[in-house]
N, C-alpha and C positions, 0 to 999 in steps of 0.2 A: 459902353465902349463899342466903337465901330468894328465891323468884320475885318477891315484892312489892318486895324491896330492889333486885333487878336491874332491874325495870321503872322504879323511881324513878330509878336512875342513868341509864338510857337516856333518860328523860323530861328530865332535867336536862342532858343532853349531846346537844343537837340535831344537832350536826355529826358526820358520819362519811363520809369520802371514801375509805375502804378500797376497793381495786379490784384489777384484774389488768392486768398489762402484759406485753409481749412479752419473754420471757427469751432468754438467749444461745443456748440449745439449740433455739430455735424454738418452744418451748411457752409457756404462759401462767404467769406467776409472780405470786403474791399478795403484797401489801404493805400496810403500815399507815402512814398519813400522821401524823407526829408533830405537825404544826401543828394537827391536830384535837384531839389530847390537850391541848396547851397552851391552845388557845382555849376548850375546854370546861371545863378545870380552873380557869382564871382569868377566865372570862367576857370573853375578849378579842375582842369583836365590836363592830362599828359597826351600830347598830340604827336603822332608820327605821320610823316608824309613821304611817300616814295618819289624820288626825283625822276625815276624812270616813267612811272605811270601818272604821277600827279595825284593819286588817290591818297586820302587821309583816313586815319582811324584814331578814335579818341577813347581814353580810359579815365574814369573818375580817379582823382589822385589820392588814393589811400596808400600813402608812401610808407614803406617799411625800411628803406635804406636810401641814403643819398650821400655820396662823397664826390668832391670835385678836386681832383689831384692835378698839380702842376709840377712838371719835371724838367729841369734844365740840363742839357747835355753839353759837355765840354770835351774837346780833344786835348788829351794830356800827353806832353812830350817831355821825357826826362833827358836833361842835358848834363854832360859830364862836368863835374866840378861845381854843379849848382844844387843846393839843397832842395829847393822847391821846383816842381815841374812847371813848364810853360803851359798855361791854360788858354786855349783858344775856343771861344764860344761857338757853338753849332746852332742850337735852337732850343725853344721851350715848348714842350708838348703838354696838352691838356687831356685828361681822361676822366670821364664821369661814370661812376657806378650807381645804378638806379635799380631799386626794387619796389614793387607795389603789389597790393592785393586787389582782387577784382571780385567782390561779393555779388550775389544775385538775390534780389528780394522777391523774385517771382520766376516762373518758368520762362516767361517772355524775356526777362532780362538775362537769364542763364543762356538762352539761345543767342542773344545779342552779344554776350561776352565771348561765347565760343566762336562766333563769326568774326569778332574783332581780333581774337587770338590768331585765327587762321590768316587774316589779312596781314597782320604784323609779321608773322613767320614767312609769308610769301615775299615780303620786302627784302629778305636776306638773299634772294636769288637774283642773278644777273639777267640782263636782256640779251637775247641771242638773235643773230642774223643768219637766216638759212638761205643759202644760194646753191641751187641744184642739190648735190649730195653732201655739201660742206656746211657745217654749222660752226660759227665763231661767235665769241662774246663781243658785243659792240657797245654795251652799256653796263657800267659797274653799279652795284646796289647801294648807292649813296642815299642816305635818309636825312630828312630835316625834322628836328625834334624841337618842341616848344612846351615849356611848363612855367607859366607865370614869369617871375623875374629870376628864377633859379636856373633855367635853361633857355637862353635866348641869345640872339645876336645883338650887336651894338645898336641897331635900329629898331629893336623890339620884335623882330621877326624870328622865325625858327633858326636853330643852329644846325649847320651841316655836320653830319657825323658819319662814321662807319661803325657798324656793330660787329663785335667779335662773335656774337651769338646771342640767343635769347633762351632763357630757362623758362619752360612752361610746365607748371606743376599743379595739377588739381589736388585740393586738400580733401583726402578721402575721409578724414574724421568728420568734416562738416557735412558729408553726404552728397547725394546727387538727386536731381529730379529725374525719375524714370518714366513718368507719364504725365499727361496734361488732362485734368478733369474736363476741360472744355473742348479738347480735341481728341476724340476717341479713335480717329483714323490715322494718327501719327505712327511712324514705324516703331516696332517694338524694340529695335536695337539702339534707340536713342538714349544716351546718358548725358545729362546736362549738369555739370558740377555746380554746387551752390557757392563754391569759393575757388577761384583760380589765383595762383601765386606766380608772379613774374619777376625776373631779374635780368639785367643785361649790363654789359660794359661797352662804352662807346668812346671812340677817339675823335676829338673835335677837329674839324677842318675849317679854319678861319678864312672867311672871304676877304677880310680887311687885314692890312698890315698892322700888327699890334706892336707898339713901342713908342718911345719918346721921340719928339721931333728934333730938328737941328738946333732949336733954341733951348733944348733940355726942358721942354714943357710937355705935359701930357696933352695930346690933341683933344680939342673940344668935341669932335665927332665921336670920340671913344669914351666920352664921359660916363656912360653907363656900364662900361666893361669892368669886371666880367658879369656881375649879376646885381648891380645896383638898381633899385626902383627908379623910374624916370624922375619922380619928384626929388629924390636925393641927388641924382646926377646933375640936375639943373641948378642946384644950390651951391654957392661958393663956400669956401672955408669960413669966411666972415659971417655968412648967413647961418651956418651950422653953429658957430660959436655964439651968435646972438640968440638963436633958438634955444641952445643949451643953457645960456645964462638966464633967459626968461623962465625956463622950466625950473632952474635951481632957485630963482627968486620966489617962484610960486610955492615950491616945496618948503623954503625957509619960512614964508608967510604962514603956510598951513601949520608948520611945526611950532612957530611962535604962538599962534592962536591956540593950538592944542595944549601947549605948556601953560599958557596963561589960564586957560579953562580948567586944566587939571589942578593948578595951584589954588585957584578960587574954590574949586570943589573940595580940596583938602582942608582949606581954612574953614569953610562952612561946616564940614563934617567934624573938625576939631572943636569948633564952637558948640555944636550940638552935643558932642560927647561931654564937653566941660560943663554945660548947663545941666544935662541929665545927671552927671556924676555929683555935681554940687547939690542938686535937689535931693538926690538919694542919700547923700552923706548927712545933710542937715536933718532929714527925717529920721534916719537911724540914730543920730546923736540925741534927738529929743526923746526918743523912746527909751534909750539906754542910759541917758544922763551923762554920757561921755562927751569929751571935747571933740568937735568936728575936725576931721582931717582935711587939710587943704587939697583942693582939686589938682593943683600943680604937682604936688607930691604924689598923688595917686596916679596921675597920668605918667609921670616919670617912672614910677615903679612898674607900671604896666608895660612900659617900653623896654624893660629888661635892665634898668639901673639898680644899683645896690642901695639906693637911698631909703632910709627907714623913716616913716612919718613921725614927727615929734609931738 
């Protein structure tokens, strides 16, 4: 593999928490975190981007909570003599509740997690314009969020949101890294949690006008709204029915094959039982001098019938 190709792979795989941990023998043992491989391969990250600075921060998506709520608001006017109020539509708002864990497999990853947490919290603050002795807000802390097809805009980009806040909670039961075996000169006051827990509530700000067009059809450019994968959004209802029908046919074929195989196995087993029973009955009859009992009657009696052999 060429050096350019290796650099391209490294560039497209931003996460790498490979590190060293204390081994059983007392020495340091190297390890590779498989969650990095999965996240890099499938882009399994929650990404926050500040609209003010353009800076982004990513977290591996160890989701603990996800709810996507839609709330329609109506103006209600009660009219005299009318049982039902007059309802006038105002808007439909969308709110996403998101929670995720951020574990650290090494001291290096714990530092990276703390850095990412700080950058996320800074995004909650506005931009200020300072002129002489006067300071005014000139930029609101709008954030763009992206997580695969769960949180995205209709064009596949990030979704503009406002955050009501972020909950940052180190898990003290999981413990902390309080020193680095390879860096003896680090400040003694450093505590790097092994597990961080986050949660936030975000209100979605749609760039596009969401709704049906004048022909009472859903616009084609909104086909992936709100969180359909691109492959599904490009399929028509007829395509979905055809795909579903083909899958059902395949399931029926497999079921028919399984039923036929099971029936054949049952017949074969019954034949073997009958042969073995017949041989055993004839042998016993010869030794005792009694009349052999028919195999059919023996099998019937073994199946719980009340028939007595004659």
